[in-house]
C-alpha positions in Angstrom: 75.1 -31.4 31.5 71.4 -31.6 32.7 72.1 -33.1 36.2 72.9 -29.8 37.7 71.4 -30.7 41.1 74.5 -32.9 41.6 76.8 -29.9 41.6 78.1 -28.1 44.7 75.7 -25.1 44.1 72.9 -27.3 45.2 74.6 -29.1 48.2 73.1 -29.0 51.7 75.6 -26.5 52.9 75.1 -24.1 50.0 71.3 -24.3 50.1 71.2 -23.8 53.9 73.5 -20.8 53.5 71.3 -19.3 50.8 68.1 -20.0 52.8 69.5 -18.1 56.0 70.9 -15.3 53.9 67.8 -14.8 51.8 66.3 -11.2 52.2 64.8 -11.2 55.7 61.3 -9.9 55.9 60.2 -10.4 59.5 57.2 -9.2 61.5 57.5 -6.5 64.0 58.7 -8.8 66.9 61.3 -10.3 64.9 62.5 -6.8 63.7 62.8 -5.6 67.4 65.2 -8.4 68.3 63.2 -8.9 71.5 64.0 -12.7 71.6 67.6 -13.7 72.2 68.6 -16.3 69.7 71.1 -19.2 70.1 71.7 -22.8 68.7 71.7 -25.9 70.8 73.1 -29.3 70.0 70.0 -31.4 71.1 66.3 -31.6 70.2 65.4 -31.0 73.8 66.2 -27.8 75.8 66.8 -27.9 79.5 65.9 -24.8 81.4 67.3 -24.3 84.9 66.6 -21.6 87.3 67.1 -20.6 90.9 64.2 -19.6 93.1 65.9 -16.9 94.9 66.0 -13.0 95.3 68.6 -10.5 96.2 69.0 -9.7 99.8 70.9 -6.9 101.7 74.3 -8.1 103.1 75.0 -7.3 106.8 78.3 -5.6 107.5 80.9 -7.6 109.4 84.3 -6.9 110.9 87.2 -6.9 108.6 89.0 -10.3 108.9 86.0 -11.8 110.7 83.6 -14.3 109.3 81.0 -13.1 106.7 77.4 -13.7 106.9 76.1 -16.9 105.1 73.1 -17.7 102.9 71.2 -20.7 102.5 71.5 -22.8 99.2 68.9 -21.7 96.7 66.6 -24.4 95.4 67.4 -25.1 91.7 64.7 -26.3 89.3 65.1 -27.6 85.8 62.6 -28.5 83.2 63.1 -30.3 79.8 61.1 -28.8 76.7 61.0 -30.5 73.4 61.9 -28.4 70.4 59.2 -28.1 67.7 59.9 -29.2 64.2 58.9 -27.1 61.2 59.1 -28.5 57.8 58.0 -27.1 54.5 58.8 -28.3 50.8 58.4 -27.2 47.2 58.7 -29.3 44.1 60.4 -28.3 40.8 59.0 -30.3 38.0 61.0 -31.1 34.8 58.7 -29.0 32.8 59.7 -25.9 34.7 63.3 -26.4 33.7 62.5 -27.1 30.0 64.1 -24.6 27.5 65.6 -22.4 30.2 69.1 -22.9 28.8 70.2 -20.2 26.4 71.1 -21.3 23.0 74.8 -22.5 22.8 75.2 -22.6 26.6 76.8 -25.6 28.0 75.9 -24.5 31.7 72.4 -24.5 32.8 73.2 -24.0 36.4 72.5 -20.2 36.6 69.0 -20.5 35.3 68.3 -23.4 37.6 69.7 -21.5 40.5 67.4 -18.7 39.9 64.4 -21.0 40.1 65.7 -22.6 43.3 66.3 -19.1 44.8 62.7 -18.2 44.0 61.4 -21.3 45.7 63.7 -20.7 48.7 62.3 -17.2 49.1 58.7 -18.5 49.1 59.6 -21.1 51.7 61.5 -18.7 53.9 58.5 -16.4 54.0 56.5 -19.2 55.3 59.0 -20.0 58.1 59.3 -16.2 58.9 55.5 -15.7 59.6 55.3 -18.9 61.6 58.2 -17.9 63.7 56.6 -14.4 64.3 53.2 -16.1 65.2 55.2 -18.3 67.7 56.9 -15.2 69.2 53.6 -13.4 69.6 52.0 -16.2 71.3 55.0 -16.7 73.5 54.7 -13.2 74.8 51.1 -14.1 75.8 52.5 -17.1 77.6 51.2 -19.9 75.5 53.0 -20.8 72.4 50.6 -21.8 69.6 50.9 -24.1 66.6 49.5 -23.1 63.3 46.2 -24.8 64.0 45.8 -23.0 67.3 46.8 -25.9 69.4 49.2 -25.4 72.3 52.8 -26.3 71.8 54.0 -25.0 75.1 52.3 -23.5 78.0 54.9 -21.3 79.8 52.8 -20.8 82.8 52.5 -24.5 83.7 56.0 -25.1 82.5 57.4 -22.7 85.0 54.5 -23.0 87.7 53.4 -19.4 87.5 50.2 -17.5 86.7 49.3 -14.8 84.4 49.7 -11.2 85.7 46.7 -9.0 84.7 45.9 -5.4 84.8 43.2 -2.9 83.6 43.1 0.6 82.3 40.1 3.0 82.3 40.6 5.4 79.4 38.4 8.5 79.7 37.9 10.4 76.4 35.7 13.2 77.9 36.5 14.0 81.5 39.9 15.6 82.3 41.1 13.4 85.0 44.8 13.7 84.4 46.8 11.2 86.3 44.2 8.5 86.6 45.4 6.4 83.7 49.0 7.1 84.6 48.4 5.6 88.0 46.9 2.4 86.5 50.1 2.1 84.3 52.4 2.6 87.3 50.5 -0.1 89.1 51.2 -2.6 86.3 54.8 -1.6 86.0 55.3 -2.2 89.9 53.8 -5.6 89.4 56.5 -6.5 86.8 59.1 -5.1 89.0 57.8 -7.2 91.8 58.0 -10.4 89.7 61.5 -9.8 88.2 63.1 -8.7 91.4 66.8 -8.2 90.6 66.4 -8.6 86.8 67.1 -5.1 85.3 64.3 -3.4 83.2 65.3 -0.6 80.9 61.8 0.3 79.6 58.4 -1.1 78.7 56.5 -1.7 75.7 52.8 -2.8 75.1 51.6 -4.6 71.9 47.9 -3.7 71.6 44.9 -5.0 69.7 43.3 -2.4 67.4 40.3 -1.8 69.7 42.4 -1.4 72.7 44.8 0.8 70.9 42.0 3.2 69.7 40.3 3.4 73.1 43.5 4.2 75.1 44.6 6.7 72.4 41.5 8.6 73.0 42.1 9.2 76.6 42.2 13.0 77.6 45.5 12.8 79.4 47.2 11.1 76.5 45.6 13.6 73.9 47.0 16.4 76.1 50.6 14.8 76.4 50.8 14.2 72.7 49.5 17.7 71.8 52.5 19.3 73.7 55.0 16.6 72.7 58.1 17.4 70.5 56.8 18.4 67.1 59.7 16.3 65.5 58.7 13.1 67.2 55.1 13.7 66.2 56.2 14.0 62.6 58.1 10.8 62.9 55.2 9.0 64.5 53.2 6.8 62.1 50.0 7.0 64.1 50.1 3.4 65.1 52.3 4.0 68.2 52.9 6.6 71.1 54.6 7.0 74.4 52.8 7.5 77.6 53.5 6.7 81.2 57.0 5.3 80.6 55.5 2.8 78.1 55.6 2.7 74.2 52.0 1.6 73.2 51.8 0.0 69.7 49.1 -1.3 67.8 50.3 -4.8 66.6 49.4 -5.3 62.8 49.5 -9.0 62.0 47.0 -11.8 61.5 46.7 -15.2 59.8 43.4 -16.4 58.4 41.6 -13.3 59.8 42.8 -14.0 63.3 44.9 -11.1 64.8 48.0 -12.3 66.7 46.9 -10.1 69.6 43.1 -10.0 70.6 41.4 -6.6 69.5 40.5 -5.5 73.0 43.6 -6.7 74.7 47.3 -5.5 75.2 50.4 -7.1 76.8 52.7 -4.9 78.8 56.2 -6.3 78.2 59.4 -5.2 80.1 62.6 -4.6 78.2 64.4 -7.3 80.0 66.2 -10.5 79.1 63.3 -13.0 79.5 62.6 -14.0 75.9 64.4 -16.8 74.1 64.6 -18.6 70.7 66.6 -21.8 70.6 67.3 -23.6 67.5 67.9 -27.2 67.4 69.8 -29.1 64.6 68.1 -30.6 61.6 67.1 -34.2 61.3 69.9 -34.7 58.7 72.8 -37.2 59.3 75.3 -34.3 58.6 73.6 -32.2 61.3 73.6 -34.7 64.2 75.1 -33.2 67.4 75.9 -29.9 65.7 75.0 -26.4 66.9 71.5 -25.7 65.5 70.9 -23.1 62.8 67.9 -20.9 62.1 67.1 -23.0 59.1 68.2 -25.7 56.8 67.6 -26.6 53.2 68.3 -29.6 51.0 67.5 -30.8 47.5 65.9 -34.3 47.1 65.7 -35.9 43.5 63.3 -38.2 42.0 65.6 -41.3 42.2 63.2 -43.5 40.2 62.1 -41.5 37.2 64.1 -38.2 37.6 60.9 -36.1 36.7 61.2 -33.7 39.7 63.4 -32.2 42.3 62.1 -31.3 45.7 63.5 -28.5 47.8 63.2 -29.4 51.4 63.3 -26.7 54.2 63.2 -27.0 58.0 63.6 -25.1 61.1 63.5 -26.3 64.7 62.9 -23.3 66.9 61.9 -23.3 70.6 60.3 -20.0 71.4 59.4 -19.1 75.0 59.3 -16.6 77.7 61.3 -17.6 80.7 59.2 -15.3 83.0 55.7 -15.3 81.6 54.3 -13.7 84.8 56.4 -10.6 84.1 54.3 -10.0 81.1 51.0 -8.2 82.1 47.8 -9.0 80.2 45.9 -5.6 80.0 42.1 -5.3 79.5 39.8 -2.4 79.2 37.8 -1.5 82.2 34.3 -0.1 81.5 
C-alpha cells in the first residue's frame, strides 16, 4: 500500500508526459515561437548547407538545351547536443500522514507532491532554455556559468554583422534614424539572399530602448499613430522603420540576457532552431528526442527517499548568425 512509486502513475512515460504538459511559463522568446523545434535520434546534430545563391536563368529555345549550373559546394558540421539535468528528492517524512483516515490508496496525495516538484523542475528548465535562446540570437550559446557552449560564428565560419543608430532627442532631423535602420535591414537581406524575410524585430537592453525611444522622429511617429494601437501598447515596445523594437525583460543573477546598451536586429526568417536529443535512458535509445524527460529513482537500500530526475537535451542555435545585426548607440 505504501510502495506507491511502483505504480503506473509514477512510470517514466507517465512522468515524462506530465513534465511536458505542465503549465508552460516561458520567457518572451519561447512565447514568440521564434525557434523551430524538432526531435532527433542522436546526441549529435549534423548541420549541412550549400554555399550558393539564386541566379537568373537565361532564356533558351523550346526543345533546345537549357543553361547549366555548377555544383554547389556542400558543407557539414557536427554539433554535440548539451545535456541539462535537474533533480529533487522527496523524503519519507514529506509523505508521512498524508493519507486520509480510512483510505487504502495514498497515490493521489503522493501525485500532488510529485506534481509540485515537477513544476519546480520545469521552471528551472524553462529559464535555462530561454537563456540559451537569447544567447543563440547573439551568436554564442552560453552555459549557466557564462562559458561558451557553442559559438555559431566559428561553427559556420562567418562574422558578426554590426550597425549603429544615432537617436536625437532634441533636433528634428526626421529620416536620419530611419536611414540607419534601412541600412541594417539591407545588410540582413544581403546575407540571407533568397531566404524570405517577413519582418524585423529588435530585442533591446533597457538603456538602448530608452535612448532610441526618445528620438524626435519616433516620438512624432507614435504621437500620430493609431490611438487603438497606443492603448494596446504596454510601453515596452513600439514599431518604427519596419522594425518592432522591444525592451527585453529578463536576467539571472542580476545579469541581463541582453546588454543594457545593445540591441539585436532579428529578421523574421527560418534561421533559428532547437533540436531535442533523446535522454540517456535505456528506453529512450535511438528514439526521437522529446523536450523533456522525468523519472523516479528509489532509495533501494533503505527506502528513505525518492528522487525525481528530470532532464532535457536541447541544441539551440542560429543557422545564419551573420543575419542578426548587433546594434549599438552612436554618440
